[in-house]
N, C-alpha and C positions, 0 to 999 in steps of 0.2 A: 435467966438467959445462959445458954451453953456456952463454954468456952470458944467454940468453933464460930458461933454467931457474933460473939464479941470481936474475935479477930478480923472477921470479915467486915464487920462495921468500921473498925478502926482503918483497914486498908482502903475502904471506899471514901473514907473522910480525908485521908491523906492524899488520895489521889484527887478529890474535889479540890483540895486545898492547892495542890501543885498546878492543877489545870487553871484555877483562878490566878494563880501567880504568873503562869504562862500567858494567859489572856492580858494581865496587866502590862506584863513586859512587852507583847505584841503591840499593844495599843500605844505604849510609850514609843517603842520602835517606828511606829506609823506617824506619831507626831514628830519624831525627829527627822523623819524622812521628808515630811511636808515642809518643815522648818528649813531643811537643808535645800530642799526644791525651791523653796520661796528666795532664799539667800542667794542660791545659784542664779535665779532669775533676775534679782535686784543688780547684782554684780554684772550679769550679762547686759542688762539694760543700761547700766552706767557705761560699760566699757563701749557699747554700740554708738552712745551719744556723746562720748568723750570728744573734745575738740581736736585732739591729736589723732593721727592714724594709729590703729593697732592692728597688726596682723599677726596670727599665731600659728603655728605648725607642729606637726608631731615629729618623732625621731626620724621620719623618712622624709621629711622635708615637705609633707603635703599640708596645705593650707586647711586649718580647721576652724579658723575664726577670722572674720574681716568686717571690721565696722563701717559705720557711714562715712566718717572721716577718710578712711582709705579708699572707699569708692569714690568720694570727690577728688582725693589726690590722684589717683591713678586712672581714673575714668572708666573704671571697669565695673560691671555689675557683679554681686555676690556669686550668682550662678556660673560666672565665667571663672571664678578664681578658686573658689572652694573645691578642694580635693587635687588642685593641680600643684604642680611645684612652685615654690616659693620664689626660685630663680627667674620665673616668667616675669616678675615685677622688676628685674635688673636688666641693664643693658647686656648685649651678648658677651662684650669684652671682659665684663666683671662676673661671670657666671661661673666660670672654672674655678677662679680663686674662692669665691664666696662657697662653693660646694666643698672645696678643701677645708676650709675652716669649719663649716658647719658639720662636716663629716667627723672631724677630730672631736667636737663638742659632743655629738651623738654618741659616737664609740666610747667616750669617757663615762658617760651614764650619769653623770654628776649635775645638779642644779647650778646654774650660773648666777653669781651675784650681779646686781645691777651695777654696770660699769659706767665711766665717764661716757658721755655722748660722743660718738664718731660720725665724721662727715662721709657720705656716699653720694651715689647717683641714684635715681629712680628713674623708671621707664614708664612713660604715658601710653595709654591705649592708642593715641595717635601717632606714636613712634617718636615723639620728643622727649627730650631727657631734661632733667631738674635737680638741682641739688637738694639733699635732705640731710637732716642730722638724725641719728638712730642710737636708741638705747636699748640694750638687749637684757632679757631676763628669761627665767625658766622656772618649771615647778614639776612635781611628780604626783601623779594619779595612780596609786597601786604601784606596779612596776613599770608603768609608761611615763616617759619624760616629754615634756612639752615645753617649746619654746615660743617666745613673743618678741616682737619688735615694735618699739614706740617710736613713730616716724613723724618728724616734722619737717614741713617745706621751709627751706631757708633761702628761697630765691630772693626775696626782698632784702635780706641781710646781705646777701652777696653783692646785691646790685649797689647798696650803700658802701659796702667795702671797697668795691670798684670805683665808685665815685668819690670815696676818700681818698684813694691812691691816686686817682688822677688829680684832684686838688693838691695835693702833697707835692706831685710831679711839677704841676705849674709853679706853685709857691717857691720850690727849690730852683727853678728856672729863673723865675723872676726876682728872686733874691741876688742872683749871682751878678746882675747889672750893677745895683748899687755897692754891692761889695767891691766890685771890680774898681769902682770910683774911689772909695774909700781907702782901699789898700794902694792904688796907685798915687793918690795925693799924700797918703801917709809916706810913702816912699820918696816922694819929692822932697818933703819935709825932712826926712832923714839925711838927705843929700845936701841940704841947704845949709853952707857954711856960715851965713849970717845968724843962724839960731845958735843959742847956748847949747852946751852938752846935754842940760838937763832937758831943754825942749826937745832936742833929737831923740833923747831916750824915750820921752813920752809918745814921739811919733813913731818910734819903734814898736812900743806896746800896743798902739792903735794898729800898726801894720800886723802885727804877730796876731791880735785878736781877730782881725779880719780873716787871716789865713786859717785859723783854728775854725771859725764859722764856716768858711768855705768846705773844710774837709768834713765838718759835721754833717752839712747838707749832703755832700757827696756820700757820705757812709750811713746815711738813714736807713737805707735798704739792708746794709749788714746788721743794724740794730734790729730789724724786723726778724733777720735770721736768728739773732741772738734770744729773741723772746721765744722762738719755736725749737731753740736748742739744738740748731744744726750749723753753727758757727764755728770754724776752726780758725784760731789765731795764726797769724804769720809772725813769728818771733823776730825782734830785732833789739838790739841793746838800747834800753831807756835808762837814763840817769835819774833817778827819783829826786835826789838832792837839788840838781838843778831845776828839776821839773816844778818843785815845790817853791823854789825861789821865784821862778818866774810867775807862778800863780799869786805869790805874795805881792809883786809888783802890779800885777793886773788888778787886785783887788783894792789898791790903795784908795781909788776915788769912792768906792762903795764904804769902805771903813771909815773915812773922814765924814762921809755923809751920815753914817750912822752912829759916830762917835764910839765906834769899837775898835779895839786894838788887835793886832795879829803877831804872835810871837811863833817863829819856826826854830826848831832844834833838831840837830842831826847828831845821832850816837851812833857810829858805824862799828863799836865794839872791836873785839881783838882781831878780826878779819882785816882790819886796814882799809885803805883807800879803795873805793868801788864795792865795799861790802853791800852797798844798798842799790846797786845797779841791777835792773832785772831784765828779762827778755819779754818782749810784749809789742803791742802797738800803741805807740806814743799818744796819737789823736784820741784814742778810747780812754786811756788813762788818764790824760788831761781832763778829758770831759768827766770823768769818774770823780776825781779829787776837786775838780772845780764845783762840781754839784754838792759834794758832801761839805766843803769849806763855805759855800754860798748860804747852805742850810743853817751851818753853825753861826755864821754871822748874823743871819737873820733872826736866830732864836736867841742870841746873846743878848742879856740886858744892856741898856745903854750906858757906855762909861766902863763895861767889863772888858775883857780880853779874850780872845779865842787863841788857843794855843795848838801848834801843828807838830807832833814829835815823830821823828823818823828813827827807827832803830833795826837792829838785825836780832833775831831770835831763831837760832837753829837754822833751818834751810829756808826762812821766811824773811821778806822785809815787812815790817809792820809800821803803819802810819796810824798814830793817835791823834783823832781830832776831838779836842775838848772845848766846851763851852759851859758856861754857868745855867744856861736855860735848862728846863725840864721838860721832857716829852710827856704829853698828858697820858694818864693811864689807860684811857680808853683807846689810844693810838698804839701803844707799845706793841701789842700782839699782832697788830697788822702793819707795822711800821714799813715794811718792805713791798707791801702791796701797792699795785698801780691805784692813782686816784686817791690815796689816803693822805690827808694833811691835818695838821693841828689846827688848821682855822686861820694862819697866816694870811694877810691881805695878798691878793694875786697868785697864792700858791695852788700848783697843779698836782701835787702828790705823785709826781713822777721821777723826781731827783733821785731819792733813794732806790727806787725800783730799777731805774737804769742803771745807777752805780752797782747794784747787786749783779745784774745781769753782766756788766762788764767784767767785774771780778771774778764771777764764776767762769767766764769765756776765758779767762787767765789762769785758771784752776786755783783761783783764791777764793776767798770768803770775807764777808763783812759781817760784825756784831757789833752789839752796843750794850752800854749800861746806862741808867738815868736814875737819879734819885734826887731828892732835895738838898742833900749834905753835899754831893759831889757833883752835882750838874749831870752833864751827858758826855760820855765818852763813846766815840764812833770808832772802831777799830777795823782796820783793812789790813788783811794778812795776803800777800803775793808770794808765790815760789821764787826765790832768787835764781833758780835754774829755768824759770820760765816754763809754759805749758808743756806737760809732758806728752801731750798728743797734737802739739802746735804744728799743723800742717794745712796745705791747700791753699786756696786762694784768699789774699788778704781782703781788706775792705775796698769797697768800689772807689777808685781813683777819680780825683776831680778833673783830671786831663791837664795836669800841670798846675803849679801854685799859681795864684792869682798876682798880677804884677801890671804895671803900667806907668807911663809917665804923662 
């Protein structure tokens, strides 16, 4: 065979091999496209049947996906919504603000990480409004960015929240009447010269505890604002030494009942008298320390002692509440979360949580250590100068201290 024929045969063979390889790659690509289409259809089917409403739009804000739950939630058919502006699902008063926020996200061209759900208001086809909770996300397809909103109707939750608030208002109102009697009769006993000094002191403690309960009832709305992070402390001088002494007297009956001792120690340091006085709201600080001491007494082994030490460290007053009990390991990481309790009878898991809210409202902090050898130390640090941003309205007033004869 001549060299020319051999070269031609080699080229033909190579071309046939390359064509076969191209055909295999094409078949492989077709298979991948089918798989991709099947997966896309699966995810689309899942999204369409999801229990929460899902609405997706492109970078222009035009709706490109609208599932069955969204149809039921907004009362609009897909053909009414697809290709229209996402803002048509919002009340008129909210559209401008939403458009500004959406525009910033679209211009940034970045995908959004799923964020904490936010509350908003949806607009039904019949013109009625309803509260919703929305979580946003986004993704890229080629150079295009798409946005999705996962929407949940929270009308029922809001109804129960309003119901709870109504019940709390009723309870606060109804508790004031018996408190009025308790405080009034305690005042009568305080002024009764036929009683011993010790008995009159007990009457005073009952009177002061009733006054504290009245203030807590009146200030429950302020506690809600603390949980929301928008409460500002109205600073007034608070003598922590005197406050702890009063708490020690108030806890005497509980201490005797549980067989637990309480030792208070004040170390004011080189600053001298008044070094552990701070600026704050005494009713809340009383509640904070009362909760923490109560927790320590309840966690302390019978016959042991709870120690409360007050000292000055730099620009802070530090209250160290120590007991020999140990916080269970499973509770330690969630110690300050609401409704977390170590299983003590009647525990609600709210004492440490509310104490932390109060400390932070005063620009302070609470920390703890707990182990088998040392027991548990709960450390409260409060700035001696008071809250740096303390301003605005104080807690809700009770309309004057409870009194009566």
